[in-house]
C-alpha positions in Angstrom: 151.8 223.3 178.3 148.4 225.0 178.1 144.8 224.0 177.9 142.4 226.3 176.2 138.6 225.9 176.7 137.0 227.1 173.5 133.5 227.2 174.8 131.9 228.3 178.1 130.2 225.8 180.4 126.5 225.3 180.0 124.3 222.7 181.6 121.4 223.2 179.2 121.0 221.5 175.8 124.2 222.3 174.0 125.3 222.7 170.4 129.1 222.5 170.6 131.4 220.8 173.1 134.3 222.2 175.1 137.5 221.6 173.3 140.8 221.6 175.3 144.1 222.1 173.6 146.6 220.0 175.5 150.1 219.8 174.0 149.3 219.1 170.3 146.0 217.4 171.0 142.5 218.8 170.9 140.5 216.9 173.6 136.7 217.1 173.2 136.6 217.0 169.4 136.5 214.0 167.1 138.2 211.7 166.4 137.9 210.0 169.8 141.2 210.1 171.7 142.8 206.9 172.9 144.3 206.5 176.4 146.9 203.9 177.3 147.8 203.2 180.9 151.3 202.9 182.4 150.8 200.0 184.8 154.4 199.6 186.0 155.6 198.7 189.5 159.2 200.0 189.1 160.9 203.1 187.6 162.5 201.0 184.9 159.2 199.4 183.9 157.4 202.8 183.9 160.0 204.5 181.7 160.0 201.5 179.3 156.2 201.6 179.0 156.2 205.4 178.5 158.7 204.9 175.6 156.4 202.3 174.0 153.4 204.6 174.3 155.4 207.6 172.9 156.4 205.6 169.9 152.9 204.1 169.2 151.0 206.2 166.7 147.7 204.7 167.9 148.1 206.0 171.5 147.1 209.6 171.9 147.4 210.0 175.7 149.2 208.1 178.5 147.7 207.5 182.0 150.2 207.2 184.8 148.7 204.8 187.3 150.7 205.9 190.3 148.9 203.6 192.7 150.4 200.5 191.0 154.0 201.6 191.8 155.9 199.8 194.5 156.8 203.2 195.9 153.4 205.0 195.4 153.5 206.7 198.8 156.9 208.3 198.1 155.8 211.7 196.6 159.3 212.9 195.8 160.1 209.7 193.8 156.8 209.8 192.0 157.2 213.4 191.0 160.7 212.8 189.7 159.4 209.8 187.7 156.4 211.7 186.4 158.7 214.5 185.0 160.8 211.9 183.2 157.7 210.2 181.8 156.3 213.6 180.6 159.6 214.3 178.8 159.6 210.9 177.1 156.0 211.4 175.9 156.9 214.6 174.2 153.7 215.9 172.5 151.4 213.3 174.1 149.5 214.4 177.2 149.9 212.7 180.5 147.2 211.9 183.0 148.2 211.4 186.6 146.0 209.0 188.5 145.9 207.6 192.0 143.1 205.0 191.8 142.3 204.4 195.5 141.2 201.1 197.0 137.7 202.7 197.4 137.4 202.6 193.6 139.2 199.4 192.6 142.8 200.7 192.9 145.8 199.6 194.9 146.4 202.5 197.3 144.6 202.9 200.6 144.6 206.5 201.7 142.4 208.7 203.9 140.7 211.8 202.3 143.3 214.0 204.1 146.2 212.0 202.7 144.7 212.0 199.2 144.4 215.8 199.2 148.0 216.1 200.6 149.5 213.9 197.9 147.7 215.6 195.0 148.6 219.0 196.4 152.2 218.0 196.4 152.0 216.9 192.8 150.4 220.2 191.8 153.1 222.4 193.3 155.2 221.6 190.3 152.9 219.8 187.9 154.4 217.0 185.8 151.0 216.1 184.3 148.6 217.9 182.0 145.5 216.1 183.3 144.7 214.9 186.9 142.2 212.2 187.8 140.2 213.2 190.9 137.7 210.8 192.4 134.4 212.5 192.9 133.4 210.6 196.1 136.4 211.8 198.1 135.6 214.4 200.8 133.8 217.2 198.9 135.8 220.1 200.2 139.0 218.3 199.2 137.6 217.6 195.7 136.7 221.3 195.3 140.1 222.5 196.6 142.1 220.1 194.4 140.0 221.1 191.3 140.6 224.7 192.0 144.3 224.2 192.5 144.6 222.2 189.4 143.0 224.9 187.3 145.3 227.5 188.9 148.2 225.4 187.7 146.6 225.0 184.2 146.0 221.3 184.7 142.7 219.7 183.4 140.6 217.7 185.9 139.2 214.3 184.9 136.6 213.7 187.7 135.9 210.0 188.0 133.8 207.3 189.6 134.1 203.5 189.3 131.7 200.8 190.3 133.2 197.4 189.9 130.2 195.6 191.3 127.2 196.8 189.3 125.7 199.3 186.8 123.7 201.9 188.6 120.4 203.1 187.1 120.6 205.4 184.1 119.3 208.3 186.2 122.0 207.7 188.8 124.8 207.5 186.2 123.6 210.8 184.7 123.3 212.4 188.1 126.9 211.5 188.9 128.3 212.8 185.6 126.4 216.1 186.0 127.5 216.4 189.6 131.1 216.1 188.3 130.2 218.9 185.9 128.9 221.1 188.8 132.0 220.4 190.8 134.2 222.0 188.1 135.5 218.9 186.2 136.8 219.5 182.7 136.2 215.9 181.7 133.5 213.7 183.1 134.3 210.0 183.7 132.4 207.0 184.9 133.2 203.2 184.6 130.6 200.6 185.7 130.3 196.8 185.7 127.5 195.3 183.6 125.6 192.1 184.6 123.6 192.1 181.4 123.4 193.5 177.9 120.8 195.9 179.2 123.3 197.3 181.6 125.6 198.1 178.7 122.8 200.0 177.0 122.1 201.8 180.2 125.6 203.2 180.3 125.5 204.2 176.6 122.0 205.9 176.9 123.3 207.8 180.0 126.3 208.9 177.9 124.1 210.2 175.1 121.8 212.1 177.5 124.6 213.8 179.4 126.3 214.7 176.1 123.2 216.7 175.3 123.2 218.5 178.7 126.9 219.3 179.2 129.6 220.6 176.9 132.3 218.7 178.8 134.1 215.8 177.1 132.9 212.4 178.3 134.9 209.3 179.2 132.4 206.6 180.0 132.7 202.8 179.8 131.0 199.6 180.7 133.7 197.2 181.9 134.5 193.6 181.4 134.1 191.5 178.3 130.4 192.1 178.2 131.0 195.9 178.2 133.8 195.9 175.6 131.5 197.2 172.9 130.9 200.4 174.9 134.6 201.4 174.5 133.8 201.7 170.8 130.1 202.5 170.6 130.3 205.5 173.0 132.0 207.3 170.1 128.5 207.6 168.6 126.9 208.5 171.9 128.9 211.6 172.7 132.1 210.1 174.1 135.4 211.8 173.6 138.0 209.4 174.9 138.5 205.6 175.3 141.0 203.4 177.0 143.1 200.9 175.1 146.1 198.9 176.1 149.5 197.9 175.1 150.4 194.7 176.9 148.8 194.7 180.3 145.3 196.1 180.9 144.5 198.4 183.8 140.8 197.5 183.8 138.7 194.6 182.6 137.5 194.8 179.0 140.3 197.0 177.5 141.1 196.5 173.8 144.6 196.6 172.2 145.0 200.2 171.3 145.8 199.5 167.6 142.6 197.5 167.2 140.7 200.1 169.2 141.9 202.9 167.0 140.8 201.1 163.9 137.4 200.3 165.3 136.9 203.9 166.4 137.7 205.1 162.9 135.1 202.8 161.5 132.2 203.8 163.8 132.7 207.4 164.9 130.5 210.0 163.1 133.1 212.0 161.3 133.3 212.9 157.5 
């Protein structure tokens, strides 16, 4: 496994994005890549879901939602399962994610525990991409990002607000802060209360895409925000979440339908 940044980082107005070669996929270039989560509680369910994702031509990437497992705190068991999932996926990249209770997930951990768990995963990486929450203790975020890069693992730095949509300025500041912290992919998910909130997210995506070369993964959640999972393809977005069966967040679209809609709207020849 290798990732290859084809352009240097630049926070000024940019002309070309970073593109990362991960397995057989180029992340950061069109077409927009689809991500499908593994939402299993047991080993058997996780392996079965991984097989479905591997066999589905509309799914480009799998996200392993570790916090949803019945044994999420058992690092050894998680690592063993992660290696099995990675083998099943073959040429499709794997994102490892612990979504903590702070950001809408199932696992309650301290900053020290969070760093310890991810450090254990990175000793023998089973993933190609690692989701790191930006609002954990900042020294931990920096250390984990540095360690991931040493291990040739891409960092998706993330933030989730299930209660509201921050101002456009705040969304942009958070994404650019992720950039400054060394993230390879910038992610934010927010909850809209109005149509204007959805536009706020999309406008922020567009502005950040003009200031950072990093691939963007942004979304307005819930039914009201569903359109953003498609429309951000025209606003500088590089990736979008779909689902097969059970959604991992409100507003996700079946991945086959998502793929077709993205083909229709994204600006490619």
